[in-house]
TORVEX-430499 format. One record per residue (C-alpha): x, y, z; residue in one letter. Coordinates in nm, 3 decimals, padded with zeros to 5 digits. Example, Ala and Ser with C-alpha at 12.3 -4.5 7.8 and 13.67 -1.06 7.14 Angstrom:
<recs>
+---------+---------+---------+---------+
:      px :      py :      pz : residuo :
+---------+---------+---------+---------+
:  01.230 : -00.450 :  00.780 :       A :
:  01.367 : -00.106 :  00.714 :       S :
+---------+---------+---------+---------+
</recs>
This chain:
<recs>
+---------+---------+---------+---------+
:      px :      py :      pz : residuo :
+---------+---------+---------+---------+
:  02.998 : -00.442 : -00.281 :       M :
:  02.979 : -00.173 : -00.007 :       L :
:  03.123 :  00.177 : -00.016 :       T :
:  03.126 :  00.388 :  00.301 :       V :
:  03.133 :  00.762 :  00.232 :       N :
:  03.345 :  00.902 :  00.513 :       T :
:  03.306 :  01.257 :  00.374 :       I :
:  02.943 :  01.253 :  00.486 :       N :
:  03.030 :  01.134 :  00.837 :       H :
:  02.766 :  01.239 :  01.091 :       R :
:  02.691 :  01.141 :  01.448 :       I :
:  02.362 :  00.952 :  01.486 :       I :
:  02.174 :  00.968 :  01.816 :       D :
:  02.092 :  00.605 :  01.897 :       K :
:  01.861 :  00.708 :  02.179 :       S :
:  01.613 :  00.841 :  01.920 :       K :
:  01.451 :  00.662 :  01.625 :       P :
:  01.678 :  00.652 :  01.319 :       V :
:  01.538 :  00.708 :  00.970 :       L :
:  01.704 :  00.497 :  00.699 :       Y :
:  01.672 :  00.685 :  00.369 :       I :
:  01.693 :  00.444 :  00.073 :       I :
:  01.751 :  00.552 : -00.288 :       S :
:  01.863 :  00.408 : -00.619 :       G :
:  01.763 :  00.380 : -00.984 :       P :
:  01.446 :  00.197 : -01.085 :       S :
:  01.514 : -00.176 : -01.082 :       G :
:  01.801 : -00.150 : -00.833 :       S :
:  01.627 : -00.372 : -00.580 :       G :
:  01.615 : -00.102 : -00.314 :       K :
:  01.258 : -00.165 : -00.198 :       T :
:  01.258 : -00.545 : -00.208 :       S :
:  01.587 : -00.566 : -00.019 :       N :
:  01.511 : -00.318 :  00.260 :       I :
:  01.175 : -00.483 :  00.320 :       R :
:  01.359 : -00.805 :  00.404 :       Q :
:  01.549 : -00.625 :  00.679 :       V :
:  01.301 : -00.374 :  00.825 :       M :
:  00.922 : -00.355 :  00.838 :       N :
:  00.845 : -00.003 :  00.966 :       N :
:  00.814 :  00.168 :  00.629 :       E :
:  00.722 :  00.530 :  00.564 :       V :
:  00.475 :  00.459 :  00.284 :       V :
:  00.459 :  00.692 : -00.016 :       S :
:  00.137 :  00.792 : -00.186 :       F :
:  00.076 :  00.771 : -00.559 :       T :
: -00.196 :  00.871 : -00.800 :       T :
: -00.112 :  00.593 : -01.047 :       R :
: -00.335 :  00.286 : -01.082 :       P :
: -00.263 : -00.007 : -00.852 :       R :
: -00.063 : -00.293 : -01.009 :       R :
: -00.168 : -00.654 : -00.967 :       D :
: -00.058 : -00.777 : -00.628 :       G :
: -00.001 : -00.435 : -00.474 :       E :
: -00.153 : -00.374 : -00.131 :       V :
: -00.306 : -00.045 : -00.017 :       E :
: -00.105 :  00.103 :  00.270 :       G :
:  00.186 : -00.137 :  00.218 :       F :
:  00.315 : -00.075 : -00.134 :       D :
:  00.161 :  00.271 : -00.160 :       Y :
: -00.125 :  00.480 : -00.035 :       V :
: -00.331 :  00.508 : -00.353 :       F :
: -00.501 :  00.844 : -00.383 :       T :
: -00.630 :  01.106 : -00.627 :       T :
: -00.469 :  01.409 : -00.785 :       V :
: -00.732 :  01.625 : -00.616 :       E :
: -00.643 :  01.494 : -00.269 :       E :
: -00.270 :  01.543 : -00.332 :       V :
: -00.335 :  01.897 : -00.453 :       D :
: -00.530 :  01.965 : -00.133 :       R :
: -00.252 :  01.826 :  00.092 :       M :
:  00.011 :  02.023 : -00.095 :       E :
: -00.186 :  02.347 : -00.064 :       A :
: -00.225 :  02.297 :  00.312 :       S :
:  00.144 :  02.220 :  00.371 :       G :
:  00.092 :  01.854 :  00.462 :       E :
:  00.355 :  01.709 :  00.224 :       L :
:  00.722 :  01.631 :  00.269 :       V :
:  00.765 :  01.602 : -00.107 :       E :
:  00.579 :  01.560 : -00.432 :       R :
:  00.729 :  01.444 : -00.761 :       V :
:  00.585 :  01.341 : -01.095 :       T :
:  00.681 :  01.033 : -01.302 :       Y :
:  00.503 :  00.932 : -01.620 :       D :
:  00.222 :  01.176 : -01.543 :       G :
:  00.156 :  01.038 : -01.193 :       N :
:  00.225 :  01.205 : -00.859 :       S :
:  00.428 :  01.038 : -00.584 :       Y :
:  00.527 :  01.167 : -00.244 :       G :
:  00.516 :  01.148 :  00.133 :       I :
:  00.295 :  01.318 :  00.389 :       S :
:  00.436 :  01.469 :  00.707 :       K :
:  00.185 :  01.271 :  00.915 :       D :
:  00.315 :  00.947 :  00.765 :       E :
:  00.681 :  01.039 :  00.826 :       L :
:  00.647 :  01.155 :  01.184 :       Y :
:  00.393 :  00.886 :  01.271 :       G :
:  00.628 :  00.603 :  01.173 :       K :
:  00.918 :  00.763 :  01.361 :       L :
:  00.719 :  00.820 :  01.679 :       A :
:  00.848 :  00.511 :  01.858 :       T :
:  01.102 :  00.319 :  01.649 :       E :
:  01.348 :  00.321 :  01.359 :       D :
:  01.188 :  00.345 :  01.015 :       A :
:  01.285 :  00.350 :  00.650 :       F :
:  01.170 :  00.547 :  00.350 :       V :
:  01.236 :  00.484 : -00.019 :       V :
:  01.279 :  00.809 : -00.214 :       V :
:  01.470 :  00.954 : -00.509 :       D :
:  01.747 :  01.211 : -00.463 :       Y :
:  01.502 :  01.500 : -00.456 :       H :
:  01.304 :  01.324 : -00.184 :       G :
:  01.625 :  01.254 :  00.008 :       F :
:  01.701 :  01.625 :  00.013 :       Q :
:  01.351 :  01.708 :  00.137 :       Q :
:  01.336 :  01.438 :  00.405 :       V :
:  01.674 :  01.515 :  00.560 :       R :
:  01.569 :  01.876 :  00.609 :       E :
:  01.279 :  01.758 :  00.827 :       L :
:  01.452 :  01.479 :  01.017 :       Y :
:  01.824 :  01.500 :  01.090 :       E :
:  01.875 :  01.165 :  01.267 :       N :
:  01.914 :  00.959 :  00.951 :       Y :
:  02.141 :  00.716 :  00.768 :       V :
:  02.133 :  00.728 :  00.388 :       S :
:  02.188 :  00.423 :  00.165 :       I :
:  02.211 :  00.423 : -00.215 :       F :
:  02.160 :  00.109 : -00.423 :       F :
:  02.377 :  00.107 : -00.734 :       S :
:  02.321 : -00.143 : -01.015 :       I :
:  02.440 : -00.217 : -01.366 :       D :
:  02.198 : -00.074 : -01.622 :       V :
:  02.130 : -00.410 : -01.787 :       E :
:  02.062 : -00.569 : -01.448 :       D :
:  01.818 : -00.288 : -01.375 :       A :
:  01.642 : -00.347 : -01.708 :       R :
:  01.614 : -00.719 : -01.639 :       N :
:  01.471 : -00.661 : -01.291 :       R :
:  01.202 : -00.430 : -01.427 :       M :
:  01.113 : -00.681 : -01.700 :       L :
:  01.083 : -00.955 : -01.438 :       E :
:  00.840 : -00.750 : -01.228 :       R :
:  00.620 : -00.688 : -01.529 :       G :
:  00.699 : -00.329 : -01.628 :       D :
:  00.617 : -00.243 : -01.988 :       K :
:  00.920 : -00.192 : -02.219 :       P :
:  00.830 :  00.172 : -02.291 :       E :
:  00.801 :  00.243 : -01.917 :       V :
:  01.138 :  00.080 : -01.853 :       I :
:  01.312 :  00.287 : -02.117 :       E :
:  01.155 :  00.602 : -01.975 :       G :
:  01.284 :  00.522 : -01.628 :       R :
:  01.631 :  00.437 : -01.756 :       L :
:  01.663 :  00.787 : -01.906 :       K :
:  01.746 :  00.915 : -01.557 :       T :
:  01.985 :  00.628 : -01.476 :       Y :
:  02.313 :  00.818 : -01.527 :       E :
:  02.192 :  01.123 : -01.336 :       T :
:  02.079 :  00.908 : -01.045 :       E :
:  02.415 :  00.732 : -01.026 :       L :
:  02.595 :  01.067 : -01.004 :       K :
:  02.398 :  01.147 : -00.689 :       N :
:  02.530 :  00.843 : -00.501 :       Q :
:  02.822 :  01.049 : -00.373 :       Q :
:  02.583 :  01.230 : -00.138 :       H :
:  02.485 :  00.915 :  00.055 :       Y :
:  02.646 :  00.760 :  00.363 :       D :
:  02.663 :  00.414 :  00.206 :       Y :
:  02.656 :  00.281 : -00.150 :       V :
:  02.565 : -00.085 : -00.206 :       I :
:  02.647 : -00.237 : -00.545 :       Q :
:  02.351 : -00.469 : -00.589 :       N :
:  02.471 : -00.741 : -00.825 :       E :
:  02.217 : -00.950 : -01.012 :       Y :
:  02.174 : -01.293 : -00.856 :       G :
:  02.344 : -01.196 : -00.527 :       K :
:  02.045 : -01.088 : -00.322 :       Q :
:  02.153 : -01.280 : -00.011 :       A :
:  02.481 : -01.086 : -00.001 :       E :
:  02.296 : -00.757 : -00.051 :       T :
:  02.054 : -00.831 :  00.233 :       V :
:  02.342 : -00.923 :  00.464 :       Q :
:  02.520 : -00.598 :  00.377 :       T :
:  02.206 : -00.404 :  00.468 :       L :
:  02.181 : -00.589 :  00.800 :       K :
:  02.544 : -00.507 :  00.875 :       D :
:  02.473 : -00.137 :  00.816 :       I :
:  02.148 : -00.118 :  01.009 :       I :
:  02.238 : -00.344 :  01.300 :       F :
:  02.586 : -00.213 :  01.355 :       G :
:  02.870 : -00.405 :  01.190 :       K :
:  02.935 : -00.144 :  00.920 :       N :
:  02.747 :  00.150 :  01.067 :       N :
:  03.047 :  00.371 :  01.122 :       Q :
:  02.834 :  00.685 :  01.110 :       S :
:  02.657 :  00.594 :  01.435 :       K :
:  02.775 :  00.745 :  01.757 :       G :
:  02.672 :  00.741 :  02.121 :       A :
+---------+---------+---------+---------+
</recs>
């Protein structure tokens, strides 16, 4: 269930806030699982419409293309990516603000991971891997449209290839959420966090 990548071994300074960088394919359960373990989330922005049940400032900061263009032009963004015609990303104020006093987590794709680690070196990276059919079922359960699901699954194989660049890889098996959450706790609170040092 858990793979520790010793090739990427780094020393983490426990006296400073640690950023947990979370990635994985759509439907891998990365966001729902990490939110059960930590609550100080670096919240991404998006220009897409809000889904039923989503909360401003918790799920996303919902904004406009014009505002994102302005922030990008003034150098205020950590990253900006486009999916299905909508912009997603993170502002520097959001990243540094959440890390001002305590550990935090951020959910990003591989491109975002590369951008974030350039700005904040005291991090632990975790990749959620999942079987493609399990990912499809998860997205169906949360109400994604079939055409959106198929579009997201087009990048599935590419995303899995990037897992080698992360400190930890968690195989998130369908129906075993309790085990996945416990694995995350073991990483974050010390049992498996072999990359942490004094």
